[in-house]
C-alpha positions as CSV (number, residue, x, y, z in Angstrom):
1,M,10.1,-1.1,-3.9
2,S,7.3,-1.3,-6.4
3,Y,5.7,1.5,-8.3
4,I,1.9,1.7,-8.4
5,L,0.3,2.9,-11.7
6,R,-3.4,3.5,-12.5
7,S,-4.9,2.5,-15.8
8,N,-4.5,6.0,-17.3
9,D,-0.9,6.1,-16.0
10,V,-0.2,2.9,-17.9
11,K,-1.8,4.4,-21.0
12,T,0.4,7.5,-20.8
13,L,3.5,5.4,-20.2
14,D,2.7,3.2,-23.3
15,A,2.3,6.4,-25.4
16,E,5.7,7.6,-24.1
17,L,7.3,4.2,-24.9
18,E,5.8,4.3,-28.4
19,R,7.2,7.8,-28.9
20,L,10.6,6.6,-27.9
21,N,10.3,3.5,-30.2
22,L,10.4,1.2,-27.2
23,L,6.9,-0.2,-27.1
24,S,7.5,-3.2,-29.4
25,I,10.7,-4.0,-27.3
26,T,8.6,-3.7,-24.1
27,V,6.0,-6.1,-25.4
28,E,8.7,-8.6,-26.3
29,N,10.3,-8.3,-22.9
30,A,6.9,-8.7,-21.2
31,G,6.0,-11.8,-23.2
32,R,9.3,-13.4,-22.5
33,S,9.0,-12.7,-18.8
34,V,5.5,-14.1,-18.7
35,A,6.6,-17.3,-20.4
36,E,9.6,-17.7,-18.1
37,K,7.4,-17.2,-14.9
38,T,4.8,-19.6,-16.3
39,L,7.4,-22.3,-16.8
40,E,8.8,-21.7,-13.3
41,L,5.3,-22.0,-11.8
42,Y,4.3,-25.1,-13.8
43,P,7.5,-26.9,-14.9
44,A,5.7,-30.2,-15.4
45,A,2.9,-28.9,-17.6
46,R,3.3,-29.9,-21.2
47,R,0.1,-28.5,-22.8
48,V,-0.7,-24.8,-22.5
49,L,-3.7,-22.9,-23.7
50,V,-3.0,-19.3,-24.4
51,L,-5.9,-16.8,-24.7
52,A,-5.1,-13.5,-26.4
53,G,-7.4,-10.4,-26.5
54,K,-7.3,-7.4,-28.8
55,G,-4.9,-5.0,-27.0
56,F,-1.4,-5.0,-25.7
57,N,-2.4,-7.6,-23.1
58,G,-3.2,-9.9,-25.9
59,A,0.1,-9.0,-27.6
60,D,2.0,-10.0,-24.4
61,A,0.1,-13.3,-24.4
62,L,1.0,-14.0,-28.1
63,V,4.7,-13.3,-27.5
64,A,4.6,-15.5,-24.4
65,A,3.1,-18.3,-26.5
66,R,6.1,-18.1,-28.9
67,H,8.5,-18.5,-26.0
68,L,6.5,-21.4,-24.6
69,I,6.7,-23.2,-27.9
70,A,10.5,-22.6,-28.1
71,A,10.7,-24.1,-24.6
72,G,9.1,-27.3,-25.9
73,R,5.6,-26.9,-24.7
74,K,2.6,-27.9,-26.8
75,V,0.7,-24.6,-27.2
76,T,-2.7,-23.8,-28.6
77,V,-3.6,-20.1,-29.1
78,L,-7.2,-18.8,-29.1
79,H,-7.3,-15.2,-30.1
80,L,-9.4,-12.2,-30.8
81,E,-8.3,-9.8,-33.7
82,N,-4.8,-8.7,-32.9
83,D,-1.9,-7.6,-35.1
84,W,0.5,-9.5,-33.0
85,T,-0.8,-12.9,-34.1
86,K,2.0,-12.8,-36.7
87,T,4.5,-13.4,-33.9
88,V,3.2,-17.0,-33.6
89,D,1.5,-17.9,-36.8
90,M,4.7,-19.4,-38.3
91,W,5.2,-21.5,-35.2
92,L,1.8,-23.2,-35.0
93,E,-0.2,-25.5,-37.1
94,P,-3.5,-24.0,-38.4
95,D,-5.5,-26.0,-35.9
96,H,-3.5,-24.6,-33.0
97,L,-4.1,-20.9,-33.9
98,L,-7.8,-20.3,-33.8
99,E,-10.3,-17.6,-33.3
100,L,-11.5,-17.4,-29.7
101,N,-15.2,-18.2,-29.2
102,W,-17.1,-20.3,-26.7
103,E,-17.0,-23.5,-28.9
104,T,-13.2,-23.4,-29.5
105,L,-12.6,-22.6,-25.8
106,E,-14.8,-25.5,-24.5
107,R,-13.0,-27.9,-26.8
108,E,-9.5,-26.8,-25.9
109,L,-10.1,-26.6,-22.2
110,S,-10.5,-30.4,-22.2
111,R,-7.1,-30.8,-23.9
112,T,-4.9,-28.6,-21.8
113,E,-3.2,-28.6,-18.4
114,I,-2.9,-24.9,-17.7
115,V,-4.4,-21.6,-19.2
116,L,-2.4,-18.4,-19.8
117,E,-4.9,-15.6,-20.3
118,G,-4.3,-12.1,-21.7
119,L,-7.9,-11.2,-22.6
120,L,-8.4,-7.8,-21.0
121,G,-5.7,-5.3,-19.8
122,T,-5.5,-2.3,-17.6
123,G,-7.8,-0.3,-20.0
124,F,-10.8,-2.5,-19.2
125,R,-13.9,-0.8,-17.8
126,S,-16.9,-2.8,-16.7
127,P,-19.3,-4.2,-17.6
128,L,-18.1,-7.1,-19.8
129,R,-19.3,-6.9,-23.3
130,G,-20.0,-9.4,-26.1
131,H,-19.2,-13.0,-25.4
132,L,-16.4,-12.4,-23.0
133,E,-18.7,-12.9,-20.0
134,Q,-19.5,-16.4,-21.3
135,I,-15.9,-17.1,-22.0
136,I,-14.7,-16.1,-18.5
137,E,-17.5,-18.1,-16.9
138,S,-16.3,-21.2,-18.9
139,L,-12.8,-20.6,-17.7
140,N,-13.8,-20.5,-14.1
141,R,-15.9,-23.6,-14.4
142,S,-13.0,-25.6,-15.8
143,S,-11.1,-25.8,-12.5
144,L,-7.8,-25.6,-14.5
145,P,-5.0,-23.5,-13.1
146,I,-5.1,-20.1,-14.7
147,V,-2.3,-17.6,-15.0
148,S,-3.4,-14.0,-15.8
149,I,-1.2,-11.5,-17.5
150,D,-1.1,-8.1,-15.7
151,L,-4.4,-8.6,-14.0
152,P,-7.3,-11.1,-14.1
153,S,-9.6,-10.3,-17.0
154,G,-12.8,-8.7,-15.7
155,L,-11.2,-6.8,-12.9
156,E,-10.6,-3.0,-13.2
157,A,-7.0,-2.0,-12.5
158,D,-8.1,1.0,-10.5
159,G,-10.7,-0.8,-8.4
160,T,-10.1,-0.1,-4.8
161,G,-13.6,-0.3,-3.2
162,A,-16.2,-1.6,-5.6
163,Q,-17.1,-5.3,-5.3
164,P,-15.8,-7.0,-8.5
165,G,-18.4,-8.7,-10.8
166,I,-17.5,-11.6,-13.1
167,F,-13.7,-12.0,-13.5
168,V,-11.1,-14.7,-14.1
169,Q,-10.4,-16.7,-11.0
170,A,-6.6,-16.7,-11.5
171,A,-4.3,-18.9,-9.5
172,H,-1.5,-16.5,-10.3
173,T,-1.4,-12.9,-11.6
174,L,1.8,-11.7,-13.3
175,A,1.9,-7.9,-12.9
176,L,4.0,-6.3,-15.7
177,G,6.5,-3.8,-14.4
178,S,4.3,-2.3,-11.7
179,L,1.5,-2.8,-9.3
180,K,-2.0,-1.5,-9.9
181,P,-4.3,-0.1,-7.2
182,A,-6.5,-3.2,-7.4
183,F,-3.5,-5.3,-6.2
184,V,-3.1,-3.5,-2.9
185,F,-6.7,-2.7,-1.7
186,E,-9.6,-4.9,-0.8
187,P,-11.8,-6.4,-2.1
188,T,-9.9,-6.8,-5.3
189,R,-6.6,-7.6,-3.4
190,S,-8.0,-11.0,-2.4
191,S,-9.3,-11.7,-6.0
192,I,-6.0,-12.0,-7.9
193,G,-4.5,-15.3,-6.7
194,K,-0.8,-15.2,-5.9
195,L,0.8,-12.0,-7.2
196,H,4.1,-11.8,-9.0
197,V,5.7,-8.5,-10.2
198,L,7.7,-9.1,-13.3
199,S,10.5,-6.9,-14.7
200,I,9.8,-5.9,-18.3
201,A,13.0,-3.7,-18.6
202,V,11.2,-0.4,-18.6
203,P,13.6,2.2,-17.2
204,D,12.9,3.2,-13.6
205,A,12.9,6.8,-14.6
206,L,9.9,6.3,-16.8
207,L,8.0,4.2,-14.2
208,E,8.7,6.9,-11.6
209,K,7.6,9.6,-14.0
210,Y,4.1,8.2,-14.4
211,A,3.6,6.3,-11.1
212,L,0.9,7.2,-8.7
213,A,2.7,5.9,-5.6
214,Q,5.4,3.6,-4.3
215,T,5.4,0.8,-1.8
216,L,7.3,0.9,1.5
217,E,10.0,-1.8,1.7
218,R,12.6,-2.9,4.1
219,P,15.7,-1.3,2.5
220,V,14.1,2.1,2.4
221,I,12.9,2.0,6.0
222,A,16.2,0.7,7.3
223,S,18.0,3.6,5.7
224,L,15.7,6.0,7.6
225,L,16.0,4.7,11.1
226,P,18.0,6.6,13.7
227,R,21.3,5.1,14.7
228,R,22.7,5.8,18.1
229,R,26.3,6.5,19.2
230,N,27.8,4.4,21.8
231,D,27.7,7.3,24.3
232,A,23.9,7.8,23.9
233,H,21.8,8.5,27.0
234,K,18.3,9.5,27.9
235,G,18.9,13.1,27.1
236,T,20.0,12.3,23.5
237,A,17.4,9.7,22.8
238,G,14.5,12.3,22.6
239,E,11.8,13.5,25.0
240,V,8.2,12.9,24.0
241,W,5.1,14.4,25.5
242,V,1.7,12.6,25.3
243,L,-1.2,15.0,25.7
244,G,-4.4,12.9,26.2
245,G,-6.7,11.1,28.5
246,S,-10.1,11.9,30.0
247,S,-12.6,10.2,32.2
248,G,-13.1,6.6,31.0
249,M,-10.3,7.1,28.4
250,T,-7.1,6.8,30.3
251,G,-5.7,3.8,28.5
252,A,-5.1,5.5,25.2
253,P,-2.4,7.9,26.3
254,L,-0.7,5.2,28.3
255,M,-0.5,2.9,25.3
256,T,0.9,5.8,23.2
257,A,3.5,6.5,26.0
258,W,4.4,2.8,26.2
259,A,5.0,2.5,22.5
260,A,7.2,5.6,22.5
261,L,9.3,4.1,25.2
262,K,9.6,0.8,23.4
263,T,10.6,2.6,20.1
264,G,13.5,4.1,22.0
265,S,12.5,7.4,23.5
266,G,14.7,8.5,26.4
267,L,12.0,10.3,28.3
268,V,8.2,10.0,27.9
269,K,5.8,12.3,29.9
270,T,2.0,12.3,29.9
271,F,-0.2,15.3,30.5
272,S,-3.8,14.8,31.4
273,Q,-6.6,16.5,33.3
274,V,-7.3,13.1,35.0
275,E,-5.0,10.9,36.9
276,L,-3.6,8.1,34.7
277,E,-3.2,4.8,36.6
278,G,-1.4,1.7,35.5
279,G,1.0,1.5,32.6
280,A,4.7,1.4,32.6
281,L,6.6,2.6,35.7
282,E,9.0,4.5,33.4
283,I,6.2,6.9,32.2
284,I,6.4,10.3,33.9
285,R,2.9,11.5,34.6
286,H,1.5,15.0,35.1
287,T,-2.0,16.2,35.7
288,V,-2.9,19.6,34.5
289,S,-5.9,21.8,35.4
290,D,-5.1,24.4,32.7
291,W,-3.4,23.5,29.4
292,A,-2.0,27.0,29.2
293,A,0.4,26.1,32.0
294,L,2.4,24.1,29.4
295,E,3.5,27.3,27.8
296,D,5.9,27.9,30.6
297,L,7.6,24.5,30.3
298,K,10.7,23.7,28.2
299,K,9.3,22.0,25.1
300,P,10.2,18.4,24.2
301,Q,11.6,17.1,20.9
302,A,8.1,15.7,20.0
303,V,4.5,15.7,21.1
304,A,1.6,13.4,20.5
305,V,-1.9,14.9,21.1
306,G,-5.5,13.8,21.0
307,M,-5.7,10.2,22.2
308,G,-8.6,10.0,24.6
309,L,-8.5,13.8,25.1
310,G,-12.2,14.4,24.5
311,S,-13.8,17.8,23.9
312,E,-10.7,19.8,24.6
313,A,-8.7,18.1,21.9
314,V,-9.1,20.7,19.2
315,S,-8.1,23.7,21.4
316,V,-5.2,21.8,22.8
317,A,-4.1,20.7,19.3
318,K,-4.2,24.3,18.1
319,Q,-2.0,25.3,21.0
320,V,0.5,22.6,20.3
321,L,0.6,23.3,16.5
322,E,1.6,26.9,17.3
323,W,4.7,25.6,19.0
324,R,5.9,24.4,15.5
325,I,7.7,21.4,17.0
326,P,7.3,17.8,15.7
327,T,3.8,16.7,16.5
328,V,1.5,13.6,16.0
329,L,-2.2,14.3,15.9
330,D,-4.6,11.5,16.5
331,A,-8.2,10.6,17.6
332,D,-10.0,13.6,19.0
333,A,-7.4,16.0,17.6
334,L,-8.4,15.1,14.0
335,S,-10.9,17.9,13.3
336,P,-11.9,19.9,10.2
337,E,-11.3,23.0,12.4
338,L,-7.6,22.4,12.0
339,E,-7.5,22.6,8.3
340,G,-4.5,24.5,7.0
341,Q,-2.8,24.6,10.4
342,G,-0.3,21.7,9.9
343,H,3.4,22.2,9.3
344,D,6.1,20.0,7.7
345,A,7.0,18.4,11.1
346,C,3.5,17.2,12.0
347,I,1.8,13.9,11.2
348,W,-2.0,13.4,11.1
349,T,-3.2,9.8,11.7
350,P,-6.9,9.3,10.8
351,H,-8.7,6.1,10.2
352,P,-11.3,6.2,7.4
353,K,-14.1,7.5,9.6
354,E,-11.9,10.3,11.0
355,A,-10.7,11.1,7.6
356,A,-14.3,11.4,6.4
357,R,-15.0,13.9,9.3
358,M,-11.9,15.9,8.3
359,L,-13.0,16.2,4.7
360,G,-16.7,16.4,5.2
361,V,-17.5,13.3,3.1
362,E,-18.9,9.8,3.7
363,T,-16.6,7.1,5.1
364,A,-17.3,4.9,2.0
365,D,-15.7,7.7,-0.1
366,I,-12.5,7.3,1.9
367,V,-12.5,3.5,1.7
368,N,-13.2,3.5,-2.0
369,N,-10.6,6.2,-2.9
370,P,-7.8,6.0,-0.3
371,L,-5.0,7.2,-2.5
372,E,-6.9,10.3,-3.8
373,R,-8.3,11.2,-0.4
374,V,-5.0,10.9,1.5
375,L,-3.5,13.3,-1.0
376,E,-6.4,15.7,-0.5
377,L,-5.9,15.5,3.3
378,Q,-2.3,16.3,2.9
379,C,-3.0,19.3,0.6
380,R,-5.7,20.7,2.9
381,F,-4.2,20.1,6.3
382,G,-0.5,20.3,5.7
383,G,2.3,18.1,7.1
384,S,2.2,14.3,6.5
385,V,-0.9,12.2,6.7
386,V,-1.1,8.5,7.6
387,L,-4.5,7.1,6.5
388,K,-4.8,4.0,8.5
389,G,-6.2,0.8,7.1
390,G,-5.3,-2.5,5.4
391,P,-2.9,-1.3,4.0
392,S,-2.2,2.1,5.5
393,V,-1.3,4.9,3.0
394,V,1.1,7.8,3.7
395,A,1.1,11.2,2.0
396,T,3.9,13.6,2.6
397,P,4.4,17.3,1.6
398,E,7.2,16.6,-0.9
399,S,5.6,18.4,-3.9
400,P,2.6,16.1,-4.1
401,F,1.6,17.5,-7.5
402,P,4.7,18.6,-9.4
403,N,2.6,19.1,-12.5
404,P,-0.8,20.3,-11.3
405,E,-2.3,20.3,-14.8
406,S,-1.7,16.5,-15.2
407,R,-2.6,15.8,-11.6
408,I,-0.1,12.9,-11.7
409,P,1.3,12.9,-8.1
410,N,4.9,12.8,-7.3
411,P,5.4,9.1,-6.2
412,E,7.9,10.3,-3.6
413,S,5.0,11.9,-1.8
414,L,2.6,8.9,-1.8
415,W,3.4,5.6,-0.2
416,V,1.5,2.3,0.4
417,N,2.6,0.2,3.4
418,T,3.5,-3.4,2.9
419,T,3.4,-4.6,6.5
420,G,0.6,-5.4,8.9
421,N,-2.1,-8.1,9.1
422,P,-5.8,-8.6,10.1
423,G,-4.7,-9.9,13.5
424,M,-4.0,-6.2,14.4
425,A,-7.7,-5.4,14.1
426,S,-8.2,-4.5,17.8
427,A,-8.6,-1.4,20.0
428,G,-5.6,0.7,20.7
429,M,-3.5,0.0,17.6
430,G,-3.8,3.6,16.5
431,D,-2.6,4.8,19.9
432,T,0.4,2.5,19.6
433,L,1.1,3.8,16.1
434,S,1.0,7.4,17.5
435,G,3.6,6.5,20.1
436,I,5.9,5.0,17.5
437,L,5.6,8.1,15.3
438,A,6.2,10.5,18.1
439,S,9.3,8.6,19.3
440,L,10.8,8.6,15.8
441,L,10.2,12.4,15.5
442,G,11.8,12.8,19.0
443,Q,14.8,10.9,17.8
444,G,15.4,13.3,15.0
445,L,13.5,12.0,12.0
446,S,11.7,14.5,9.7
447,G,7.9,14.3,9.5
448,P,7.9,12.5,6.2
449,D,10.5,10.0,7.2
450,A,8.9,9.3,10.6
451,A,5.6,8.8,8.9
452,R,7.0,6.2,6.5
453,A,9.2,4.4,9.0
454,G,6.6,4.4,11.8
455,V,3.8,2.9,9.7
456,F,6.2,0.2,8.5
457,L,7.6,-0.6,12.0
458,H,4.1,-0.8,13.4
459,G,3.0,-3.3,10.9
460,L,6.2,-5.3,11.1
461,A,5.8,-5.6,14.8
462,G,2.4,-7.0,14.3
463,D,3.7,-9.4,11.6
464,S,6.4,-10.7,13.9
465,L,3.7,-11.7,16.4
466,L,1.1,-13.1,14.0
467,E,2.8,-16.5,13.4
468,A,3.2,-17.2,17.1
469,Q,-0.1,-15.7,18.4
470,G,-2.5,-15.5,15.4
471,Y,-5.5,-13.2,15.5
472,G,-6.4,-11.1,18.6
473,L,-3.1,-9.3,18.8
474,Q,-3.2,-6.5,21.4
475,A,-1.9,-3.0,20.9
476,S,0.4,-3.2,24.0
477,E,1.9,-6.4,22.6
478,V,2.6,-4.8,19.3
479,G,4.2,-1.8,21.1
480,A,6.4,-4.1,23.1
481,Q,7.7,-5.7,19.9
482,V,8.7,-2.5,18.0
483,G,12.2,-2.2,19.5
484,R,13.1,-5.8,18.5
485,V,12.0,-5.4,14.8
486,M,13.6,-2.0,14.7
487,W,16.9,-3.5,15.8
488,G,16.5,-6.3,13.3
489,L,16.2,-3.8,10.4
490,L,19.2,-1.8,11.6
491,E,21.2,-5.0,11.8
492,G,20.0,-6.2,8.4
493,K,18.1,-9.1,10.0
494,G,14.5,-7.8,10.1
């Protein structure tokens, strides 16, 4: 599990570390970790050029330089004004500790094997100023392997949608203690080289206190999954209803039902006003002429509503939400008319366009601000929200803003998925996800736990198919794979 911190969160954390007299120790820990990882990545490199900026990013670089020297590497440091230069000035000859400018950089680039850069940290805001643009352009032209400390200089830590301008083309980025939003969302996610998260010995309690979100990881998900007794039967494995389907849109509810079966539901029933043909034989199908007739039936453990349902989706969703049973809302049921009607056992599953409709904003606003917007969806609609994408983001009702004045979210309420791949970019994937979520709800998971586990399992099933099949994965194939990856997680093999 990794914490995700925005630039302001890092600034606040640094202030707290300074108040606790831990900041200098943290810089020392960071510099040592950076040096150790650099030596691990490039064990044969003998000459290292270290670039140090003005802030704590530069301080980390200067401490790393000292450790590289101690490890026997020939180090040259080019620096901007920084009080931490004293950490290496006794270790270097005068001609190996120089002011950073274009001339010194061009000369030293021809003499080194790798570059370790700590020019700009998480506090950077574009555009580049002074001669840094020229320096970064020279770095990129050199074709040398570049290792960036915390993030490539020129990128903004919080960038989640804006196309980056001029920035260091790093081969490796060494994230210090936590992820930043730029590391998990495109287009910046593809602009950082290979990512490594380094421990800098900051207490987890402090990281959690100031984190925006956490990542979903295997151990957490494995601990959430339902475990069956040996005497389990269809009546104890959960009954799921799928309410959806209309003329020309009969495949969507069938894919949802199929995924629910493959995730382990004991009984899966569909309800539609048109006949649903095809699909698995195990699906129990019902046609309805009046949705009010469902009121007289014994309710299941979970319901999925909206997939292919058409114009009646909102009224049907309102009806289902009044039952106050675990519910997944998707597709046509994702409407601004339902604001405030969610409950803790329901899960909303919009993609960016649907989320924009729910909030009354442009789709680009959702894409550019997924973490903020998924929190807004959760606060306005209730329950848990899965904002689908690459990656998907989950917001749950667990005190999203414990300190409303600071607007620092509770990281236990905001999660970023770590599974899934571009091969899953095909029709019906959302329907499959809804079936997985509904099945987990029906097997007894809470709304927040089902949201977290379902998103992870959905992506993991796609990942398990990618190596064998590549792009063009189909939703029904992913649904068929869920049971296997779920079992792997339960057995510690996934």
